[in-house]
C-alpha positions in Angstrom: 0.0 0.0 0.0 1.6 3.3 -1.0 2.0 6.2 1.4 -0.5 8.9 0.9 1.0 12.4 0.8 -0.4 15.8 1.6 1.7 17.8 -0.9 3.1 21.0 0.5 5.7 23.5 -0.5 8.8 24.0 1.6 7.5 27.5 2.6 4.2 25.9 3.7 6.1 23.3 5.7 8.0 26.0 7.6 4.7 27.7 8.3 3.3 24.4 9.7 6.4 24.0 12.0 6.0 27.5 13.2 2.5 26.8 14.4 3.9 24.6 17.2 5.4 26.6 20.1 9.0 25.4 21.0 7.8 24.4 24.5 4.6 22.7 23.3 5.4 19.3 24.7 6.7 20.7 28.0 3.5 22.8 28.5 1.2 20.0 27.3 2.6 17.3 29.6 2.6 19.7 32.5 -1.0 20.9 32.0 -2.9 18.2 30.1 -3.5 14.8 31.7 -4.2 12.9 28.5 -1.1 14.3 26.8 1.0 13.4 29.8 -0.5 9.9 29.8 0.3 9.4 26.1 3.9 10.5 26.4 4.6 8.7 29.7 3.4 5.5 28.2 5.3 6.1 25.0 8.4 6.6 27.1 7.8 3.3 28.9 7.8 1.5 25.6 11.1 3.1 24.6 12.7 2.1 27.9 11.8 -1.5 27.4 13.9 -1.6 24.3 16.9 0.3 25.7 20.0 -1.5 27.1 21.1 -1.8 30.7 21.4 1.5 32.6 25.2 1.4 32.8 25.7 1.1 29.1 28.1 3.6 27.5 26.5 4.0 24.1 26.1 6.7 21.4 22.4 7.5 20.9 20.8 9.7 18.2 17.2 11.0 18.7 15.9 12.0 15.3 13.1 14.6 15.5 13.7 15.4 19.2 11.7 18.7 19.1 12.1 20.3 22.6 13.8 17.1 23.9 11.3 16.0 26.4 11.9 12.3 25.5 15.6 12.9 24.9 16.1 14.3 28.4 14.4 11.2 29.9 16.6 8.9 27.9 19.6 10.8 29.2 18.4 10.3 32.8 17.9 6.6 32.1 21.3 6.2 30.5 23.5 8.7 32.2 26.7 7.3 30.8 25.5 7.4 27.2 26.5 10.0 24.7 23.2 11.4 23.4 22.5 13.7 20.5 19.1 15.3 19.8 18.4 16.4 16.2 15.6 18.4 14.7 15.1 20.8 11.8 12.9 23.1 13.8 15.5 25.6 15.0 13.4 27.3 17.7 12.7 23.9 19.4 16.5 23.1 19.4 17.3 26.6 20.8 14.8 25.9 23.6 16.2 22.4 24.3 19.8 23.7 24.5 18.8 26.2 27.1 16.8 23.7 29.2 19.2 20.7 28.8 22.7 22.2 28.4 24.3 18.8 29.3 22.9 17.2 26.1 24.2 17.8 22.6 21.6 19.2 20.1 21.9 19.8 16.3 19.7 21.6 13.9 19.7 19.4 10.8 17.6 17.6 8.2 16.7 14.0 8.9 16.8 13.4 5.1 20.5 14.2 5.1 22.1 13.5 8.5 25.4 15.3 9.1 27.2 12.2 10.5 29.6 9.6 9.2 28.5 6.1 8.4 28.1 3.8 11.4 28.3 6.5 14.0 25.6 5.5 16.5 24.7 2.4 18.6 21.1 3.4 19.0 18.7 5.6 17.0 15.4 6.7 18.3 12.7 8.1 16.0 9.3 8.7 17.6 6.3 10.5 16.0 8.6 12.0 13.4 8.3 10.2 10.0 4.7 11.4 9.4 6.0 14.9 9.4 8.7 14.4 6.8 8.7 14.9 3.0 10.5 11.6 2.4 10.3 9.3 5.4 11.9 6.4 3.4 15.0 8.6 2.8 15.1 9.5 6.4 15.0 5.8 7.4 17.8 5.0 4.9 19.9 7.8 6.5 19.2 6.4 9.9 20.4 2.9 8.7 23.5 4.6 7.2 24.6 6.2 10.5 23.7 3.2 12.6 26.5 0.7 13.5 26.2 -2.8 12.1 25.2 -4.2 15.5 23.1 -1.2 16.3 19.3 -0.9 16.9 16.7 1.6 15.8 13.6 2.3 17.9 10.8 3.7 15.6 7.5 4.7 17.1 4.3 6.3 15.7 0.5 6.3 16.0 -1.1 3.2 14.4 -3.8 5.1 12.6 -6.5 2.9 14.3 -10.1 4.1 14.1 -9.9 5.2 17.7 -6.7 7.3 17.0 -8.3 8.9 13.9 -11.4 9.9 15.9 -9.3 11.4 18.8 -6.9 13.1 16.4 -9.8 14.7 14.4 -11.2 16.3 17.5 -7.8 17.0 19.0 -6.8 19.1 15.9 -10.1 21.0 16.2 -9.5 21.9 19.8 -6.4 21.9 22.0 -4.2 20.5 19.3 -4.9 23.1 16.6 -1.2 23.7 16.2 -1.0 20.3 14.5 -3.4 21.2 11.7 -1.9 19.8 8.4 1.2 18.6 10.2 0.9 15.0 9.1 2.3 15.0 5.6 2.1 11.2 5.2 -0.8 8.9 5.9 0.6 5.9 7.8 -0.7 2.9 9.5 1.1 0.0 11.2 1.5 -2.1 8.0 2.7 0.8 5.9 5.3 1.7 8.5 6.5 -1.8 8.9 6.9 -2.3 5.1 8.7 1.1 4.9 11.2 0.1 7.6 12.0 -3.1 5.7 12.3 -1.3 2.4 14.7 1.1 4.0 17.1 -1.8 4.8 16.1 -2.9 8.2 15.0 -6.2 9.8 12.1 -6.0 12.4 13.1 -7.6 15.7 10.1 -6.6 17.8 6.7 -4.9 17.2 4.6 -3.6 20.1 1.1 -2.2 19.9 0.3 0.1 22.8 -2.0 3.0 23.9 -5.2 0.9 23.5 -4.1 0.0 20.0 -3.4 3.7 19.0 0.4 3.4 18.8 3.1 1.1 17.5 6.7 0.7 18.3 9.3 -1.2 16.3 12.7 -2.4 17.2 14.7 -2.8 14.0 18.3 -3.7 13.1 20.3 -3.1 9.9 19.6 -5.9 7.3 23.3 -6.5 6.4 22.2 -8.6 3.4 20.9 -5.4 1.8 22.9 -2.5 0.6 
């Protein structure tokens, strides 16, 4: 099944990003119970796939935004070298000020500014649906991931319940996300795309009452 695209110009894409305040996640988690519940449970799914707490690893969080999740991973793995990356400059500026102990980069997920096989773990949560070319971003993730590395990729499942909630959310408190999903994904489409980009799926977890899916993937060394 092909990915459905909401075609936008680069100018319009920047306008969509600018709709979202740099501290959106911080404020939402602090003030909105449902948003806090969603992200807390998402974080628990990520933690299940991370290594032991004393691991000294290099980790890249692609699409980190204001680094709410990135900072929690840094707490969980204090010895790891963690980099957060996002193309939304204002969010990265906010993250740098709030978490000066973490490295942050303004960069495009479609063309990562790193050498081949630079990272042990890549995290990419709720990001691919906002990209112009998610397959290219996944291929870049595979390129900078070490041969024995792991990628944690998470997104909504596009279940009926999620679609209903998302519709009303973007009409009310989530108006900043209007038109933000450039790609129409579901669990099957995402799984196929991860494989097409050169990964093998090791684990797949459905969570959030069926509204979210998280994949643990590794490079498929048989594919270039």
